[in-house]
N, C-alpha and C positions, 0 to 999 in steps of 0.2 A: 504493500500500500504506500509506503514511504517513497519507494522508487517511482511509482506512477505519479504521485503528487509532485515529486521533484522534477520529473520530466515535463509535467504539465506547466508548472511555473516557468521552467526554462523556455518552453515554446512561446509563452506570452511575452517573456522578456525579449525573446528573439524578434517577435513581430515589432515591438516598440523600437528596438535597437536598429533594425533594418530600415524602418521608415524614417528614422532620424536623419539619414543621409540624403533624403529627398527634400529636406527643408532648405529654404533659400538664405537663411541667416545663421551666423555662428551661434547666436544665443539659443535659437530654437533647437539646433542640433544638440547642444550641451544639455538643455533641459530634458529632452527626450532620453538622452544617454543617462541622465540622473535617475529617471524612472526605471530604465533598463538595469542599471547597476543595483538598485534596491532589490529587484526581483532575482537577479543573478546571485546576489549575496545569499539569499534564502536557498536558492537552487543548489549552489555548490555546498552550502552547509548541510543540506539534507543528503547530498551524495558523499559527504565527508571528504571533500576535496579541499583541504585546508588552504592551499595557496590561492585557489580561485575564489574562495569565500573571503579571505582577508583582503586580497587586492581589490575586489569589487566593493568591499566596505570602505576602503580608502577612496575608491572611485566615486562613491557617493559624496564624500566631502569635497573631492576635487571638482566634481560637476557643480556642486552648490556654490563654490567660490568662483569658478570660471564663468558661471552664468551671470555674475555681477561685474563683468569686465568694465562697465561704464563707471564704476566706482574706483577711486584711486588705489585704495588698499588692495582690492582684488586684482588689479591690473599690474601689480608689482612683479617684476621678473623673479623675485626670490621664491615664489611659489613653485616654480619649475624645480629648483634645487631641493625645496622642502619635500615635495612629493617623490622626487627621485631617491632621496635618502630613505623615506618611508618604505618605498618599494624594495630597496636593497636590504633594509632592516627586516622586513617581512620574510624575505628569502632566507636570511640567516636564522630567524626565529622558527621558521617552519621545521628546521632540522634540530635546533637546539632545545625548543620548548614543546613543539606540537607532535613530536614522535615520528616525523617523516624519516624513513630509513636512508642513511647516507650511502647511496650506491651510485655508480657512474650514470645509470639511466635516470635516476631521480635528480641528480645534480643538473642534468641537462633539461629534463622535462619541466622541473620546477622553475627554471630560469626563463623558459620561453614566455610565460605570461608577464614576467617582469619586463622583458624586452618590449612586449606588446604595449604595456602600460606606459613605458617611457616614450614610445613613439606617439601614442595618442595624447600624452601630456604636452609634448611639444606642439602637436597639431592644434590642441585647444587654445594655445596661446596666440594662434594666428587670427587675424581679424576677418580674413576673407574665407567664405565657406568653401571656395575652390581649393585653397591650401589645406583646409581641414580634411577634405576628402582625399587629397593626394597623400598626405602624411599618414592618415588613418589606414590607408591601404597596406602600409608596411607592417602593421601589427597583426593583421588577420591570419597569415600563415602560421605564425607562432601560436596564437590562441587556438587555431584549428587543431594543431598537433596535440596541444595540451588537453583539449576537450575530448578528442578521440581516445586518448590514453585513459581518461577518467570516465569514459562511457557517458559523456554529457551530450545527449541527443540535441537538446535545445541550443547548447553552446556551439556544437559543431555546425548545425544548420545556420546558426546566426552568422558565423564567419563565412560560410559559403554564400549565403544571401547578401551578406554585407559587401563582399567583393563585387557581386553582380550589381547591387544597389549603387555602390560608389561609381562603378563604371558607367551605369545608366545616368547617374547624376552628372558625371563629367560630360557625357555626350549631350544630355538634355539641357543642362544649364550652362556649363563652362564653355563648351564648344560654340554654343549659340551666342554667348556673350562675346567670345573672341571674334566670331565672324562679324558681329555688329561693329566691333572696334577696328579690326584690321581690314582694309580695303582689298578687294580681289585684284588679281594681276591686271585685268582689263581696266578696272577703275583706277588703279595706280597709273597705268599708261595714259589714260585719258586726262588724269590730273596733271601728269608731267607735260603732256602735249599742250594743255590749256595754259600752264605756267610759261612754257616756252613761247607760245603764241602771244601771250600778254606782254612778255618781255620784248618781243620783236616789235610789237605795235608801239610800245613806249619809246623804243630806240628810234623808230621812224619819226615819231612826233617830235623828238628832240632834234 
């Protein structure tokens, strides 16, 4: 029963997390990630995946602070170093206090979500939603491996759909915005021709 409940909560957390990358503003992305982190904390706790549970608990605090980016105290760069320290501390404590066996496999597997959290922490410092998507894409393979190792269905599906969602967001929002800003080759040639023609007319008038 606990397994079913854990997977159900993970699937809800997955839906919220995936949809967050379709948002147009950095603040909306972070707020939806906050809700997803709350549910994933419970999810990993029920699965007894200590690292996933603790890192998502820290992620709740991180999202709460980064969602207040318009306030001076929340926008301070020190938070990147604070959370990075907490992630590494959690990694050490998972072996020293929470009974995770010190094996070569565990040393690697338990570090993967730490790497993922470091990537998204840097991402959430960005003001543009485009950069948030690009940097967040780096963390998904690490979390995907960790989730598969710990039999987290919701977590694994989250990373698969997150990758797809980020790519779709890039194509739907970022590429369209870039196309609106950067002129096509034909438009650039026309603009250059118009500038040349104007310069010639001014030279003749002189």
